[in-house]
C-alpha positions as CSV (number, residue, x, y, z in Angstrom):
1,M,77.6,75.6,-21.2
2,S,78.9,78.2,-23.6
3,L,80.7,77.4,-26.9
4,R,82.7,79.6,-29.2
5,D,85.4,79.8,-31.5
6,G,86.9,76.3,-30.6
7,K,86.6,77.3,-26.7
8,A,84.2,75.9,-24.3
9,V,83.5,77.4,-20.7
10,A,80.6,75.7,-18.1
11,Y,79.3,76.3,-15.0
12,F,78.7,73.5,-12.3
13,C,76.2,73.7,-9.2
14,D,74.6,70.5,-7.4
15,G,72.1,72.6,-5.4
16,R,74.0,72.0,-2.4
17,D,77.9,72.6,-1.7
18,K,79.7,71.9,-4.9
19,E,80.2,74.4,-7.6
20,S,83.0,75.2,-10.2
21,W,84.0,77.0,-13.3
22,L,85.3,75.1,-16.3
23,K,87.3,75.7,-19.1
24,G,88.8,74.1,-21.9
25,D,89.5,73.8,-25.9
26,V,87.1,72.0,-28.1
27,E,89.0,69.9,-30.9
28,D,88.2,69.4,-34.6
29,D,86.6,66.2,-33.8
30,G,84.3,67.7,-31.5
31,G,86.3,66.0,-28.6
32,M,86.4,68.7,-25.4
33,K,88.5,68.5,-21.9
34,L,87.2,71.3,-19.7
35,T,88.9,72.0,-16.4
36,S,88.8,73.9,-13.2
37,K,91.1,75.6,-10.5
38,D,89.6,73.5,-7.7
39,G,90.6,70.1,-9.8
40,A,87.1,69.6,-11.7
41,E,87.3,67.7,-15.0
42,L,84.9,67.6,-17.7
43,N,85.4,65.0,-20.5
44,G,83.0,65.6,-23.5
45,T,82.1,65.3,-27.3
46,L,80.3,67.4,-29.7
47,N,78.2,65.6,-32.1
48,G,74.8,66.8,-34.1
49,G,74.3,69.4,-32.2
50,S,74.5,67.9,-28.6
51,V,77.4,67.2,-26.2
52,R,77.5,64.3,-23.9
53,G,80.0,63.3,-21.7
54,T,81.0,63.2,-17.6
55,L,82.3,65.6,-15.4
56,D,84.0,64.7,-12.3
57,I,84.1,66.9,-9.3
58,G,85.4,66.1,-5.6
59,S,84.6,62.1,-5.2
60,Q,81.6,62.3,-7.7
61,E,80.9,61.9,-11.4
62,Y,78.1,63.0,-13.3
63,G,76.9,61.9,-16.7
64,F,75.5,64.5,-18.9
65,T,73.8,65.5,-22.1
66,A,73.5,68.9,-23.4
67,D,70.9,68.7,-26.5
68,K,69.0,71.8,-26.7
69,A,70.7,75.0,-28.4
70,M,70.2,78.6,-26.9
71,G,71.0,80.5,-30.1
72,S,74.0,79.6,-32.0
73,T,76.8,79.1,-29.5
74,R,75.2,78.5,-26.2
75,R,73.7,75.1,-24.6
76,T,71.8,74.4,-21.6
77,V,73.1,70.9,-20.0
78,L,71.2,69.0,-17.4
79,A,73.7,66.5,-15.7
80,T,72.5,63.6,-13.6
81,G,74.5,61.2,-11.4
82,A,74.0,58.3,-8.6
83,A,73.6,60.7,-5.8
84,A,72.6,64.2,-7.4
85,T,70.8,66.1,-10.0
86,A,73.1,69.0,-11.1
87,A,73.1,71.5,-14.0
88,L,75.5,73.0,-16.2
89,L,74.1,76.5,-17.1
90,V,75.6,79.4,-19.2
91,G,75.8,82.3,-16.4
92,C,74.3,81.1,-13.6
93,G,73.3,84.5,-11.8
94,E,72.7,86.1,-15.3
95,Y,68.8,87.0,-14.4
96,G,66.7,87.8,-11.2
97,D,67.4,87.3,-7.6
98,E,69.9,84.3,-8.1
99,G,73.3,83.5,-6.8
100,G,75.8,80.8,-6.6
101,D,74.3,78.6,-3.8
102,T,71.0,76.9,-5.0
103,G,70.1,75.4,-1.7
104,G,69.5,76.0,2.1
105,D,71.8,75.0,4.7
106,T,71.3,72.0,6.4
107,G,69.3,71.7,9.6
108,E,67.6,74.9,9.4
109,E,64.1,75.7,9.9
110,L,62.5,76.6,7.2
111,A,58.7,77.4,8.3
112,G,55.7,75.7,10.2
113,T,53.5,73.4,8.5
114,A,50.6,76.0,8.8
115,D,53.0,78.5,6.6
116,I,52.3,76.5,3.9
117,P,48.8,76.3,1.8
118,V,47.3,73.4,0.5
119,G,47.5,72.9,-3.1
120,G,50.3,75.7,-3.3
121,G,53.2,76.4,-1.8
122,T,55.7,79.2,-0.2
123,I,59.0,80.4,-1.8
124,F,62.2,81.1,0.7
125,K,64.2,83.2,-1.3
126,D,66.7,83.9,0.7
127,R,67.4,79.9,1.4
128,K,66.6,79.4,-2.3
129,V,64.1,76.9,-1.4
130,V,60.4,76.4,-2.3
131,V,58.1,73.9,-0.1
132,T,54.7,72.9,-1.5
133,Q,51.9,71.0,0.1
134,P,50.0,69.3,-2.8
135,E,47.6,67.5,-0.6
136,E,46.9,67.5,2.8
137,G,50.2,66.9,5.4
138,D,52.3,66.0,2.3
139,F,55.1,68.5,2.1
140,K,57.4,68.9,-0.9
141,A,60.6,70.8,-1.4
142,F,62.3,71.9,-4.5
143,S,65.3,74.1,-5.3
144,A,63.9,77.6,-5.9
145,V,66.1,78.0,-8.8
146,C,64.8,77.8,-12.2
147,T,66.5,75.8,-14.3
148,H,66.3,77.3,-17.8
149,R,68.5,80.4,-17.0
150,G,68.8,80.4,-12.9
151,C,66.2,83.0,-11.9
152,I,64.8,82.6,-8.4
153,V,60.9,81.2,-9.2
154,S,58.6,84.1,-8.2
155,S,55.0,82.4,-7.2
156,V,53.4,79.2,-6.4
157,S,49.7,79.4,-7.8
158,D,47.2,76.7,-9.5
159,D,49.4,73.7,-9.0
160,T,52.4,75.2,-10.3
161,I,55.9,76.7,-9.3
162,N,56.2,79.6,-11.2
163,C,59.0,81.9,-13.0
164,A,58.6,85.0,-14.0
165,C,61.5,85.8,-16.1
166,H,60.5,83.3,-19.0
167,G,57.1,81.7,-18.1
168,S,58.8,78.5,-17.1
169,K,56.0,76.7,-14.8
170,F,56.9,73.4,-12.5
171,S,54.4,71.0,-10.8
172,I,54.1,71.3,-6.9
173,T,54.1,67.8,-6.8
174,D,57.2,66.6,-8.3
175,G,59.2,69.6,-9.7
176,A,58.2,68.3,-13.4
177,V,58.2,71.2,-15.9
178,E,54.8,71.8,-16.8
179,N,55.3,74.9,-19.3
180,G,58.6,76.1,-21.1
181,P,60.9,77.4,-21.8
182,A,62.5,75.2,-19.1
183,T,63.3,71.9,-20.5
184,A,64.5,70.3,-17.0
185,P,62.6,70.0,-13.6
186,L,63.7,71.4,-10.3
187,P,65.9,69.6,-8.1
188,A,64.2,68.2,-5.2
189,E,65.5,69.1,-1.8
190,Q,65.1,66.9,1.4
191,I,63.3,67.9,4.2
192,T,62.0,66.7,7.7
193,V,58.7,67.1,9.3
194,S,58.5,67.0,12.7
195,G,55.5,68.2,14.6
196,N,54.8,71.8,13.1
197,S,58.3,72.3,11.9
198,I,59.9,72.1,8.5
199,R,63.3,71.8,8.4
200,L,66.0,71.0,5.6
201,A,67.1,67.8,6.2
């Protein structure tokens, strides 16, 4: 979310199939209402350096809190709803090898189980998914889009998923932040393992 001169712009992506650019005005009392051409609507309040509110898109509502300033006019916002974790990011796609879609297509075969090293993982940049195997036979999958500035993560080593853009690191077990500047975990991706095949659920 970008705030400047009484104006606000936000980009929403849920890591699957919903994304939207929203814009609107920030009132003197900190209230704001942002809308998009596709009918999404964000209502929030700027108070004490944080923005709190809700975003309605399609049939889902997401609550969010923006609590970290990036410079004097920009904030990164993590939004969480009942069904999904999503992010409102300034310029998703500004750095690295990224794009608007942050997850793979449903049902795609990503790899064979032998392709994922135990204690490590494999990044599928074209699918924007990283699959890890913290322990033998325990496979996890996460969005490969760094929650800091939207870069595609670059490597998996020493039990962390690593982003080369600014040095953020995430746990291969649950996607939690192990090293900043990122403050939000990598969203989980749903996978199924059948025999030796790993597919997006």
